[in-house]
C-alpha positions in Angstrom: -67.1 25.4 10.5 -65.9 24.2 7.1 -64.7 20.7 7.2 -61.3 20.0 5.9 -61.8 16.3 5.6 -64.3 14.1 3.8 -65.2 10.5 3.8 -67.5 8.3 1.7 -70.0 6.0 3.4 -67.5 3.1 3.4 -64.8 5.3 4.9 -62.4 4.6 2.0 -61.9 8.1 0.6 -59.5 10.5 2.2 -59.2 14.1 1.1 -55.9 15.7 0.0 -55.9 17.8 3.2 -56.1 14.6 5.3 -53.4 13.0 3.3 -51.1 15.9 4.0 -51.4 15.4 7.7 -49.7 12.0 7.4 -46.4 14.0 7.1 -47.2 15.9 10.4 -46.9 14.9 14.0 -49.8 12.9 15.3 -50.7 11.0 18.4 -52.7 8.0 19.2 -54.1 6.7 22.5 -55.8 3.4 23.3 -59.3 3.4 24.9 -61.4 0.5 26.1 -65.1 0.9 26.0 -66.5 0.3 29.5 -70.1 -0.3 30.5 -70.3 3.3 31.9 -69.5 4.6 28.3 -72.6 2.9 26.8 -76.2 3.8 26.5 -79.2 1.5 27.0 -78.7 0.1 23.5 -75.2 -1.1 24.4 -73.3 1.4 22.2 -71.1 4.3 23.2 -73.3 7.3 24.2 -72.7 10.1 21.6 -71.3 12.6 24.1 -68.6 10.1 25.3 -66.9 10.3 21.9 -66.2 14.0 22.8 -64.6 12.9 26.1 -62.4 10.4 24.2 -61.2 13.1 21.8 -60.6 15.5 24.6 -58.2 12.9 26.1 -56.6 12.7 22.6 -55.9 16.4 22.5 -54.5 16.4 26.0 -52.2 13.5 25.2 -51.2 15.2 21.9 -50.0 18.2 23.8 -48.3 16.0 26.4 -46.4 14.0 23.8 -45.2 17.3 22.3 -43.9 18.2 25.8 -46.6 20.5 27.1 -48.6 19.8 30.2 -51.8 21.9 30.3 -51.5 22.7 34.0 -47.9 24.0 33.4 -49.2 26.1 30.5 -51.6 27.8 32.9 -49.0 28.3 35.6 -46.0 29.3 33.4 -47.6 30.9 30.3 -51.0 32.0 31.7 -52.9 30.3 28.9 -55.8 27.8 28.6 -57.4 26.1 25.7 -61.2 26.1 25.0 -63.2 24.5 22.2 -64.7 27.2 20.1 -66.5 24.9 17.6 -66.6 21.4 16.3 -68.0 19.3 13.5 -68.5 15.6 14.2 -69.5 12.6 12.1 -70.7 9.4 13.8 -69.9 6.8 11.2 -70.5 3.5 13.0 -71.2 2.6 16.6 -68.5 1.6 19.1 -69.7 -1.2 21.5 -69.0 -2.4 25.0 -65.6 -3.9 25.6 -64.2 -2.9 22.2 -60.6 -1.5 21.9 -60.4 1.8 20.2 -57.7 4.1 19.1 -58.1 7.9 19.3 -55.9 9.5 16.7 -55.2 13.2 16.9 -53.7 15.5 14.2 -53.2 19.2 14.1 -54.5 20.3 10.7 -54.0 24.0 10.9 -52.6 26.6 13.3 -53.3 30.3 13.5 -52.0 33.0 15.8 -54.5 32.1 18.6 -56.0 28.7 17.5 -55.5 25.2 16.4 -57.7 23.0 14.2 -57.6 19.4 15.2 -58.7 16.3 13.3 -59.7 13.4 15.5 -60.5 9.8 14.4 -61.8 7.1 16.6 -60.9 3.7 15.1 -61.9 0.2 16.1 -58.5 -1.3 16.8 -59.4 -4.9 15.8 -61.3 -4.0 12.6 -59.2 -0.9 11.6 -62.5 0.8 10.9 -63.1 4.5 11.5 -66.1 4.9 13.7 -66.0 8.6 14.4 -64.4 11.8 13.0 -64.4 15.3 14.3 -62.8 18.5 13.4 -62.3 20.8 16.5 -61.3 24.4 16.6 -59.5 25.1 19.9 -58.8 28.7 20.9 -55.9 29.8 23.1 -57.2 32.1 25.9 -55.7 34.1 28.7 -56.2 32.2 31.9 -56.9 35.6 33.7 -59.6 37.1 31.5 -60.6 34.2 29.1 -59.9 36.4 26.1 -58.1 35.1 23.0 -54.4 35.4 23.1 -51.4 34.3 20.9 -50.3 30.7 21.1 -46.8 30.5 22.6 -44.2 30.3 19.8 -42.7 27.0 21.1 -46.1 25.3 20.7 -46.5 26.5 17.2 -42.9 25.4 16.3 -43.5 21.9 17.7 -46.8 21.5 15.9 -45.7 22.9 12.6 -42.3 21.3 12.7 
C-alpha cells in the first residue's frame, strides 16, 4: 500500500495530502491505557494499537450516523480491512490518556482509505499512525460491493 502521509522522526512534518484532510470530517475518541493493554515492558502491546484504531473507525461511522449492525441488517454490507501500513513512532504507557483520530483520506466505489493517528493527549505527541484500506463487502457472500451512496456523500461532503 502506498502511504499518503509522511512524518519526520520528530513528527513535525505533515504531507500535503494530510493537510488536505483538515478540511474533511474527522472523529476523535479518548482511550485510557489499562494494564491489560500493556506488555511485560509496561508499554502498549503492538497489536492493541490496531484495536484502538478499529474503535476509531467504528466511532467515525457512528458519528456520521451509521451503525455497523444496521448496515448489515438494512444494506447487507460489512467492512473488512484489506491492507494496512502502520508506523509505531513512540510508545504509549500504562495509564496514559490517548486520542484516536480518524480521517477518511480517499473513497472509491467499494473501499475507503482511513488515516488514523494515536496521540498522547497530555503531550500532544503522535505515537502511532496507520493507513488502512477498508473494503465494503456483501454480508451474504463476502465479495466486494459498492458503498451505499449515503455513506459516500457523508464522507465526501
